N, C-alpha and C positions, 0 to 999 in steps of 0.2 A: 268894479269887479277886478280883482287881481288875477294874476296868471295861475296861482295855486288853486283858487276857487274854480276857475275854468277847467283845470285838469281833473279836479275831484268830481265835478258834474259830468264831464265826459266819461270818466271811469265808471261812475254810477249808472249812466245810461247804457254803457256797454255791458255791464253786469246784468241789468234788466233784460237787455236784448238776448244775451246768451241764455239766461234762465228761461225766457219764453220759448226759445228754439228747442231747448232740452225738453220742456214740457210738451211741446208739440210733437217732438220726435219720440220721446220715451213713453209718454203717457197718452198719446193719441187723442188730444183734445181738438184736433182739426175737424172741420165739418165733413160729414160723410157725403160721398157723391150720390147723386140721385139714382144712377144705374149701377147694378152690381158689376164689379170688375173681377172677372174670373181669374185673370192673371195674378191679382193680389192673393186670392185664395190659394192658387197653385204655388205661388212663391212661399207663402207662410207654411203650408202643409209639407212642401218639399224640404223646407228648413227643419221642420219637426222630425221628418224622417231621417235627416242627417244626424240630428242630435240623438235620436233613438238608436241609430246604428253605432255612433261613437260610444254611447253609454254602454250598450251591450258588448262592444269591442273591448272596453276597459275591463268589464266584468270577466269576460272570457280569458283575456291575456293574464289577468291577475290570478284567476283560479287555476289556469293551466300551470302556471309557475309554482303554485302551491300544491299541485298534484291532486286537487279536489275533484275535478271533472273527469269522469272515466272517458278515456280516449274514444272507445267505440261509440259511446252515447253521443259525443260531440259530432263525430263523423256522420253518424246515422241521421241526426237532425239536419245537418247541412246538406246531406245528399237527398233529403226528402223523407226522412224517417224510415229508411231501409234498415232491415235487420242485418247488421254487419256480421254477427256471428254466423248467421245462416249463409250469407254471401261467401264468407271465407271457407265454409265447410263444403260448398258445392264442388264436387269432383267433376271437372270439365271433361276429363278423359272418359269418365263413365258415361256422361251424357252423349259425347261424340260416338261412343260405342253403340249406344241405344239407337241413335239416328242412323248410323251406318247399317245396323242390323235391320232397322225398319225399311231402309232403302232397298236392302236385299229382298226382304219379304214383299215389298211393293212390286219389285221386278217380277217376283214369282207370281204374285196375284194378277198382275197385268198380263202375264203370258197365258192366262186361262180365260175362259169366257164366263160362264155362270159359276162353275165349280171346277175343282181340280179332278181331272180324270187320272187318278194315281196309277192305274194299271198301264195306261198308254204313256203316262209321263215317265214311268220307270224305264221305258224302252230307250230313252235318250239320257246320256250321261249328264248333260247340262241340267235338265229338270231334276234328276236325282240329287245332284249337288245342291240345288236350291232348296229342295225339300229337307235335306240334311241340315242345312244352315237354319231353316225355320225351326226345326226341332231343337237344334243346339241352343238357339236363342231362347226358346220357351223353357228349356231345361236349365238355363243359367240362373240360379237363385240371386246372384249379385245384380243382374240386370233387372230382374223382376221385382227386386226390393225397391228400386226406383227412388231411394231417399234423396239423392242429388236432384233427380228430375222433379220430384215434388217440391223441393226447396226452390228450384228454378221457377216453377209455376207460381209459387207464393211470391217470389221476388218480382215477377212480371206484374202481379196484381198490385204490389206496392208501387211499382214504377208508373202504373196507370193512374193510381190515386196518391200522388205524393203528399206528404205531411198530413194525411187524413187518417192514418192507421194508428198513430201514437200521439199522446199529448206532448206538447213542447215543454221542455224543462230548463233549457239553457239559452235558446236562441230567439228570445221574444222580439228582439229588434231586427231580426232577419227572417221575415215571413216567407221570402223567396229563397231561403237557404243560402248556398254559396254565392249566388248571384248578388245578393245584398251585401255579403261580406266583401266581395271584390269591389263593390261601389265605394267602400271606405277610402280607397286611394284617391278617387275623384272628389270625394267629399272634402278632403283636406286641401284641395286646390281652390275651394270656394273662399272668396275674400271675407264673406260674412262669418263663416265658421272659423276662419283663421283669427278673426277679431274676438270671437267667443272663447276659444281655447287658449289664446294669448301666446302660445309658444309652439314651435315646430317639434319640440321634444316629445309632445304627446303622440304625434304621428310616428315618430321614430320608435316609441315604446311599444306600439302595437303593429309595427311593420311585419314581424314574423307571423302574426295571425293573418294578416292580409295575404301573405304568401301562401298560407294553407288553402285559401279560397281558390287560388289559381290551380293548385294541384288537384283539389276536389272537383273542380270544373272538368279537368281532363279525365278523371275517373268517371264522372257522370256521363261524359260523351262516349266513353268506351262501354258503358253499361246500357247505352241506348239501343233499343230494338225497334225495327220498323213495325208498322201495324201488321204486316204480313207475317213477320216472325213471331209477334205476340200471339196472333191467332193460331199460328202453327203449334205453339206450345200447348194451348188448351185443346186443340184437336188431337194432337198426338197423345195427350194424357188420356183422352177417351179411347184412342186406338189401343193403347196399352191395356186398358181395362178390358176391351173386347178380346184382345189376344190372350189375356190370362184366362178369360172365360172359355176360349177355344182350345186351351192347352190340352185338357184331358181328351177332348174329342179327336184332336190330331194324333195324340200319342197312341190311342188304341186302334187307329186305322190299320187294317191289314192290307198292305200295298199290293199283294198278289191276288187278293180275292175281291177287291172293291170294284163294282161295276162303274161304268161311265156316269151313271145317274147319281152316284154317291157324292155328297157335298161335305167333304171333310174340311175344306177351307174356302168359304165363299169369298169371292174377290171384293164384294162390296163392304167387307168389314173394315177396310182401310180407306181413309180419305186420301185422295191423290195429292201428294205434297212434293215440293222441291226441297228435299232434306239437305241437299248440298248447301243451299242458301243459309240454313240454320247453322250448319257446321262452321261456315265462314264467320257468322256472328259470334259463335262461341270462342273463336280465336281472340277476338277483341276482349271478350269477357275475361280470358286468362290474363291479358295485359292489365285489366282493371284490378284483378286480384293481386298482381305484382305491385301495382301502384299503391294499393292499400298498405302493404308492408312498408313501403318507403315512407308513406304518410305517417304511419305509427312511429317510425324512427324520428321523423322531423318533430313531431309533437313531444316526444321524449326529450329531444334536445332543447326544446323551448323551456323546459323545466329548469335547465341549467343556465339559460340565457338571462343572467341578472346583471343589471347595471344601474347607474344613478336614475335613469329615466323610468325603467320598469319598477324599481323599488319604490319610487314615489307614488305609483298607482295604488299601493297598499293603503294609502291614506283616504281612499274613497270608500268610506264605510257603507254597509248595507247595499253594496253594488248589485247583488242579485235582486233585491226588492225593487230598487230604482229601475233596473233593466226591465223587470216584469211590468211595473206600473206604466212606464213610458212606452214600452213596446206595445202593450195592449191598448193603451189610450190612443196612440198614434194609429194603430190599426182601425180603431173605432171611427176616428174622424176621416180617415182615408175611405172607409166604407160609406160614410155619409157623402163624401165628394162623388163617389161612383154613383150613388143613388141620385144625386142632383143631376149628374150628366145623363142619366137614363130616364129622367122625369118624363119627357115627351113619349118615349117608347112604352114606359110602364103605365102611364095614364090611358093609353089607347086601349088597353085590354078591359078597362072598367065596363064599357057597354057590352062587351062580349061575355062577361061573367054569367049573365042570365042564361046563356046557352047551356051552361053546366047543369043548372037546376032542372031544365027541361029534359036532360039526358040521364038523370039519375035513376029512372025506372029501368031496371035491368038486373042482370045476375052479378051484381057487385057485392063484395064482402062488406060486413058492417064497418070495418076499419076504412075501407075505400069510400064508403058512403059518408062517413064523418069527416074525412079529410077533404072531400070535394065540397061538402056543405060549407066548411070553413072557408074554402077558397072562393066560393060563390058570394060569400058575405064580406069579402076583403075590401070592396070599393071604398066605404067610408073610412076605414083604417088607413088606406093608401092616401086618401086626400088629407087626412089629419097629419100624417107623417110629413107630407110635402109642405103643409102649412108651417109646421115647426122647423123644417129644414130651411125654408126661405127666411124665417126670422133669424136662424142661426147664421146663415151666410151673410146677411146684411149687417149683423151686429158684431161680427167677430174678426173681420179682415179689413185692415187699413194700410195706408202707406207707412211702413215702419222699418227702419234699418237699425233699430236699437239692438245693442249687444246684451241687454238685460233680459234673460230668459223669462223672468216673471211677467214681462209684457205679453208673452205668448200664452200665458195661463188662461186668459179670457176665452181662448178658443175651446179649451176643455170645459171651463165653467159653463159657458153657454150651451155646450153640447149636451149637458145633463138635462136640458129642457126639451130635447128632441124626442118625440115619441116614435118608436119603431114599430115593427110588426113581428109578433112573437110566434108566427106559424112555423111548423116544421116543413119547409119547402121540399126537403129531400123525400119525405114520405108522401107529400102531396104529388110530387112529380111521378112517383111510382103508381099512385092511384089514378092519376090523370092518364097515364099510359095504358092502364088497364081499361079505362073508360073508352079511350080512342079505339082500342082493339075491337070493341064490341059495337061500334057505330058504323052503319052501312052507308049513310048519306055522305057523299064525298065533300059537299060544301061545308057541312057541319064538322066533318073530320078536319078540314083545313083550318077552320076557326079555332077548333080545340088545339090543333098543333101550334097555332100562333100563341095561344095562351101558355102552352107547354114550354115554348121557347123562352117566354118571359119568366115563367116560374123557375126554369133552370138558371137563368141569369140572377134572379133574386136569391136563389140558393147559393150561388157562387159568391155574390157580394156579401150576403148576411145582413138582413134588415132588422134583426133583433138587437137594437142599439142599447137596450136596457142592461145587457150583460156587461157593458163597458162602464156603467155608471159609477161603480166603486173606483175604478182606475181614473176616471175623469175627475173625481173628487180629490184623489190623492196626488194628482199630477202637479199641483201647485207646490207641494212640499218637495217633490223630486226636482222641480225646476230650481227651487231655492238651494237645494243641496248641490246641484250641479254648478250654480253660480259660485258657491263657496269653494267647491273642489277645484274649479279651473283657476281661481286666484291662488288657492293654497298650493296647487301643483306647480304653478309658475314660480311661486316663492321658493318651494322646496328644491326646484331645479336651479333657480337663479342664485340663491344664497350660497350653496356649496361651491358654485363656480366662482362667485365673488370671493368667498373665503379662501378658496384655493389660490386665486390670484393674489389675494392679500398675503397669504402665507409665502408665496413666491417673493413678494415685495419685501416682507419682513426678513425672509432668509437672505435676500440680497443685501438688505440694509445691515443686518447683523454681521454678515460676512465682511462688508465694507468696514464696519466699525472694528471688527476683530483684526482685519488686515491693517487698518490704520493704527490700532493700539499696538500691534506687534511691531509695526514700522517705527512707531514712537519710542517703544521700549528699546528697540535695537539702536536707534539713533541716539537715544539718551545714554545708553551704556557705551556706545562708541564715543560719544562726547566726553563722558567721564574718563574713559580710557585715554582719550586724546589729552585731556587736561592733566590726568595723572602722569602720562608720559612726559608732557611738557614740563610739569612740575619737577619731575625727576631729572629731566635734562637740565633745568635751571639749577637744581640743587647740585647736581654733579659738576655743572659748569662753575658754580660758586666755590665748591670745594677745590676744584682744580685751580681756580684763580687764587684762592687763599694759599694754596700750596706754593704756587709760583711766587706770590708776594713774600711768603716766609723765606723761601730760598733766596730771593733777591736781597731781602733785609739781612739775611745771614751772611750772604756774600759781602754786602756792604759793611757789615759789622767787622768781619774779618779783615777787610782791606783797611779800614780805619785804624784797627789795632796795629796792623803792620806799619802803617804810616805814622802812627803815634810813636811807636817804638823807634822807628827810624828818625823821626823828628826829635825824639828825646835824645837820641844819641847825638844827633847833630847839634841839638840845643846845648847838650852838655859839652860836647866838644867845642862848640863856639864860645861858650861861656868861659870854658877854661882857657881857651886861647885868648879871648878878649881880656 
């Protein structure tokens, strides 16, 4: 066996080994462990949450730049579906005036016992001043209009029930609003996600969006009210209604003729409140309104923030649809995880459900009766749900660090087989509360309250998994689209940069060629000039030499003639002599 054969065999073995590793890693053919590993489930689902946030972030950044998403709608959803228009229209000064007036009225009411003895009260200037302030308040149509106060009351209701009052239209991947948006910055630090998106340019492209999350967080904190303040708003609302009812009675009182038994203003009409506490809370509210204006300005600037990285986002087609599909699909499997974590607690109420049937004899409405009957029969449905959930958790999660998102599609595919519970737990909780109110046996009441606690948790989690079945089915297509986009985005960012560098190289090369050619031409012409001048010099030198030669010859010719003449004379002379 020669050396070439050995090398070929070794190379072939190496290829086989690598192929097997990839199959194990990417397609999960490794043998499943006997015991369920919750860490693997958490890792996979947390990764899916990251992908859902990134997908939604791409959609938002892209649509904000295009000016398609209304600013108020986006802020509203990220704040918890608050009515931004209503929030901006609240006149804080007007509400402060109401509370200050109520504080004055309460002082007046507290200074009396059962009723106001107006006759004796008029004898003191302080009491008279208080009475005048009460009447001025009740006569002020601006205050009694209470539009800002009513808006504040509605706003408090929305703060108590965030993201429950309006359907989500843009932030499917951010079920926790701005908190999930802020999480994007940490998501991009994850090594697995970095391998998925392939380039840091994607993080750079949606960084302005992440910055909005921080600003919205500050606004949310400024809008936060304590439980005491929230309760105060509802109680004061009732106080105002009572005061309006008392307005006419107070106005027609004849202060000089009423006896001490007259009850023009019963003190018990007002709930004792620390209105100063509410006024302090309203000052923070004004800061939130100011922050909203700055936030609107920042979003407007984002529309102009266009560069190579953000422009490349436009190539992610159907970004809204993919955000919705993945956002809801991930919410569905996260709800399944919560249900698995609550299995022991939820299963405990099954034996207690029979108590409900025994207590149904009473003065309950037909709707309450039907709701409670459905709850009493929930046991088998709960057991069936956990049977399918156990199948899902054992068949969907394996050791996998693959960067191919399609390998995670099995989580959604298997989730389609999970049977949930389609009961309206919100209505059931109300009916159960009505039942508990009519039960006298304390032991039975405690058991019913245990069931009520579980029903509230079921309502919060949402066990109607069938509503996610469509998105579970479509998630595979979204995963494929994301795979393609991340590669395409990297190419669209990388190629222009390479082209730019190439252009720089070409420019430098052409510049060098141009400079070289110019130098060559200059040298060439200088050479020609040099040769021409040399030729001229030689020519001039030749002419000069020729001239000198002619002159020399001429001189010699003249000299010879003279000598000849002289010689001739001499010769002649000699000859004659001789």
